[in-house]
TORGUNU-571937 format. One record per residue (C-alpha): y, z, x; residue in three letters. Coordinates in steps of 0.001 Angstrom, whole numbers, padded with zeros to 6 digits, always signed. Each point is the difference from the previous one (the first is absolute). Layout:
BEGIN
YZXALA ...
This chain:
BEGIN
+103805+066184+078301MET -001527+000365+003457ALA -003635+001185+000071PRO -000496+003705+000725ARG -001236+000751+003482GLY -003319+001733+000545LEU -000014+003761+000536SER -001579+001458+003123ALA -003078+001107-001975GLU -000374-003423-001628GLU +000056-001625+003439LYS -002747+002352+001190ARG -002176-000730-003012VAL +000467-003756+000264ARG -000649-000098+003737LEU -003218+001948-000541LEU -000978-002489-002700GLU +000086-002811+002574ILE -002650+001827+002037PHE -002142+000975-002993HIS +000119-003399-001663GLU -000734-002000+003130THR -002246+002542+001746ARG +001143-001504+003284ASP +001562+000959+003334PHE +003607-000869+000768PHE +002556+000087+002756GLN +003571+001089-000687LEU +001368-003549+000147LYS -002531-001120-002598GLU +000936+002845-002332LEU +003701-000770+000425GLU -000760-003483-001345LYS -002450+001066-002718LEU +002191+002851-001278GLY +002750-002224-001429PRO -002412-002752-001031LYS -002630+002086-001808MET +001834+003147-001105LYS +003731-000629+000218GLY +000509+002472+002858ILE +002921-000852+002269VAL -001483-001000+003343GLY +002375+002157+002053GLN -001228+003150-001786THR -003724-000634+000443VAL -000185+001626+003452LYS +001556+003273-001220GLU -002167+000128-003138VAL -003117-000784+002018LEU +000735+002773+002503GLN +000371+002476-002849GLY -003401-000994-001367LEU -001546+000372+003453VAL +001586+003440+000444ASP -001439+001078-003372ASP -003476-001248+000926GLY -000052-002637-002737LEU -000071-002898+002474VAL -002027-000051+003197GLN +001197-001553+003252MET -001874-001034+003116ASP +001065-001818+003137LYS -002153-002945+001035ILE +001158-001492+003260GLY +003775-000154-000159SER +000177-000191-003806SER +000058+002688-002698ASN -002142-000606-003072PHE +000407+001799-003327PHE -002445+000430-002862TRP -000637+002115-003054SER -002759+000099-002609PHE +000115+001689-003416PRO -002537+002591+001148SER +002324+000980+002865GLN +002789+000799-002422GLN -002304+002301-001936GLY -001124+001675+003215SER +003586+000500+001120ALA +000951+001538-003338ILE -003041+002294+000112GLN +000933+001075+003515ALA +003567+000826-001051ARG -001323+001829-003045LEU -002332+002068+002184ARG +002853+000951+002333VAL +002176+000927-002983ALA -002753+002189-001474LYS -000523+001780+003318GLU +003736+000616+000301LYS +000117+001245-003584ASN -002850+002448+000682GLN +001799+001290+003081LEU +003245+000486-001936LEU -001839+001773-002824ASN -001627+002339+002515ALA +003398+000747+001554GLN +001482+000582-003456LYS -002796+002445-000880ALA +000498+001824+003296GLU +003745+000315-000583ILE -000548+001154-003591GLN -002416+002667+001204THR +002532+001173+002589ALA +002721+000172-002663ILE -002179+002047-002328GLU -000957+002319+002850SER +003659+000559+000930GLU +000907+000574-003654GLN -002638+002750-000220LYS +001573+001686+003028LEU +003384-000157-001715ARG -000549+001183-003585PRO +002981-000199-002307LYS +001810+003292-000596SER +003473+001230-000823ASP +000391+001310+003541ALA -000969-003341+001548ARG +002311-001895-002365THR +002846+002318+000949GLU -000663-000397+003723MET -000094-003793-000299LEU +003319+000076-001830ALA +001457+002203+002752THR -001328-002372+002666LEU +001581-002981-001741ALA +003319+001859-000244SER -000094+000927+003704LEU -000711-003598+000962LYS +003063-001107-001961LYS +002113+002670+001702GLN -001242-001082+003407ARG +000827-003648-000750ALA +003492+001007-001131ALA +000573+002089+003137LEU -001193-002804+002263GLU +002355-002387-001769GLU +002864+002466+000440GLU -000888+000447+003681LEU +000160-003746+000526ASN +003572+000009-001308LEU +001065+002113+002979TYR -001027-002796+002335GLY +000634+000972+003604ASN +000235+003678-000946CYS -003734+000029-000574ASP -001429+002390+002652PRO -002812-002406+000771VAL +002438-002894+000480LYS +002288+002182+002106VAL -002923+000887+002252GLU -000932-003667+000270GLN +003570-000879+001004LEU +000007+002757+002637LYS -003249-001308+001405ARG +001327-003565+000071ALA +003188+001178+001740GLU -002028+001877+002625PHE -002195-003024+000722LEU +003040-002294+000225ALA +001663+002357+002471LYS -003139+000203+002116GLU -000212-003790+000081ALA +003683-000234+001006SER -000512+002423+002859LEU -003031-001917+001173ARG +001864-003311+000024TRP +003061+001400+001767THR -002287+001494+002654ASP -001681-003380+000432ASN +003411-001670+000307TYR +001203+002503+002582SER -003168-000344+002082SER +000156-003793-000126THR +003715-000024+000916LEU -000546+002332+002971SER -002908-002102+001269TYR +002014-003217-000302PHE +002995+001487+001818VAL -002217+001246+002842ARG -001770-003318+000371GLN +003053-002292-000206THR +002912+002130+001179GLY +002042-001027-003031VAL +002357+002615-001390GLU -001232+001771-003131ALA +003372-000558-001707ASP -000292-003754+000594ASP -003451-000016-001599VAL +001263+001956-003020ARG +002947-002366-000353LYS -002277-003048+000186TYR -002365+001464-002605LEU +002949+001163-002143GLU -001304+003577+000059VAL +002668+002638-000542GLY +000414+003173+002063ASP -001039+002108-002970ASP -003365-001777-000372TYR -001965+003094+000972GLU +002053+002352-002195ASP -002098+000225-003171ILE +000837+003601-000944TYR 
């Protein structure tokens, strides 16, 4: 049976152990050699694991010249954990404060809306009206293009399309007249060349 590969967390722990046991500084290439030799970590995965430890503040990195050096001491791990714990506590306090504020607002609104038979009846009526409205909207959608709003939208679209058509036919007529005046070519010859019919301007 083939040996089980290391999990991501096991790789992190073992890579940290190299730093804590040696108490030394390393470059990436050195760790890629020591990882498999000392802790059974596949060399190709060392870079990714190392970057994760750096991102979490468990391993420090500094550039000296053109080389990056990495190190980590047991005390640093404790400091990093304490820092994360402090951030978590602060976030927890903030969330608790927000929760208390929301709870207070809920209680205040509940006082303004005391339970009563009249209120219960009105809420039931409101729920019934909402259902009726949803049903009517669904029925209205079945009529499709007969919907007054959609009809109005279609009318507006038709008007805009007609306006655009008029504008383009005017542009065509002006351009044709200018070309005929400048060149002396017959307008019918130009229309024939452009394959434009005699009814081009008849959009009504």
